C-alpha positions, 0 to 999 in steps of 0.5 A, a space after each residue: 523634642 517629641 509630641 504625643 497626644 490621645 485621639 487624632 495622633 500629633 507625632 514629631 520626632 526630629 533628630 531622635 536617637 534609638 542606639 541599638 544594644 547587641 543581643 546577648 546569648 541569653 535573649 530572645 530572638 523577639 525581644 530588642 533592646 535600646 537606648 533612648 532618650 530620657 523624655 521618651 514614653 512607652 507609647 511614644 517608643 512604640 510609635 516611633 518603632 511602628 512607624 520609622 522601622 515598620 516592626 510590630 510592637 508586642 510590649 514595651 518596658 524601660 529602664 533608668 540607669 542612674 549615672 555614677 558620681 565620682 571625683 574628678 581628677 586635678 581638682 587640688 585642694 577642692 579634690 575632697 568637695 568637688 563631684 562629678 556625675 556621669 549622664 543618666 541612661 534609659 534603656 528600652 526592652 521591646 517585644 516583638 510579634 515576630 522575630 528580628 534578624 539584627 546583622 551588620 546593624 539592620 533591622 530586618 523583620 523575618 
């Protein structure tokens, strides 16, 4: 669980996973996309990347993608009334001051 307080910063990031999303052709070299936990805020994402990976973060934007509803197979007679939902996902779009080389899944600044 993460803790963020203004003033003297008290931060705790045990077992948090930021999944790096592969770069597309249209994406800038100073921009990186991550899949982050839903409860992370923009200041927490920025602090996490600056302290753990030593990246100079310029801006952080977030998007929450809601999971799709679907009818599971094998529900029998109740199939018309039973729904399930895929989990929600949060994507962080991070703009950096320096260009980043994302080769072999290593994040290195140039």
